N, C-alpha and C positions, 0 to 999 in steps of 0.2 A: 638511511634516507629518511629525508625530510618529511614529518608530518604536516607540514601547512599543505602540500598537494591534495595529500587523501581527505583533509578536511575542507578545503574549496573544493573538491569533486563532490562531497558528500552535501556542502551547502547548496552544490550546485542541482543536483538530483532533487534536493528536500523541497528548493523553490518550483522546479518543475512539477514534482508531485502537487505543490499547492495549489499552485496555476491551474493543474489539470481538475482539479477536483472543485476548485470554485466557478471554472468558466465550462465546464463540457456538462451536457446534458445524457452525453449515453454513458450507462452504465457500464460498459465494458472499460470504456476511457476512463473511468472513475475511478472502478477497480485497479487499474493498471497504475493509475496516478498513486493511489493506496500502496500498491507494491512498491513504486519508487522510493515512497517515505519509509516504507520500512526497510528496505535495503540500504539506503542512506544512513537510518540509525545504526544498522549492523556494520557498516562502513565506520562509524564513527568508534563506536563501543572495539572491535578490530585496531584501529589505528591507537587507541588509548592503553590498550593490550599490549602493543607492539611497544610502544614509549616508554611504559611503569613496567617493564618486565612482569608482568601480572597476568597468569592466565583466566582470572575470576572473569574479566569482562569477554574474554575468547567462548568460554564457557556457555555466557548467557548470550551471545550471538549466536549459538549452535544450538541452544534451546530455543531462540527465537525465529532459527532456521524450521523447526519441527511446527512450531505456532503459525507461521506465514504459510508453508504446505497445506496445514489445517485448513486456513481461513482460504485459501484459493479454493480450494475441493468445494469448501460451502458455496463461497460466494458465486463460483461459474455453475453449480447445481442450482442456486437463486436466480442466476441471469436467465438459464434453459428455461425454466420453468415458466419464470415470467412471460420470456419469449415465446412460447408454446400457448400460452395462455390468452396473451395479448396482442401476440405479433408484433410487440414493440419492446425495445429497451430505451426508451426515452425516458428518464427519470421525473420530468414534467408530467407524463401520464400516471404515474405513480402516486405523485404528490396529490394529483384530486382526487384519485381512489380512497386516500389517507383520512382525507376531509371528508369523504363520502362515508367513511365509517366499514368500507369493506373492500375486499379485492374481488 
């Protein structure tokens, strides 16, 4: 199979993730955009592993899946906490709090 298709898909996912992080203020959308970026990196690692017939990139991708799962649990817990405390998940609200020096 041609790896160009997978690399094109990974670059599209990465681009969508970057646009989502830069243009959105909702923390949940920012989180989903970060997940898209990390999944595109995993797709690139799996593609290069298949092309080079070397399983080391696949092992790194599996380790990254564990890190992504831990990151997801932590980020969602932070979003839930901030939503309960401020009744908002708009990132601009939290930027103002950081400038004032406290949550």
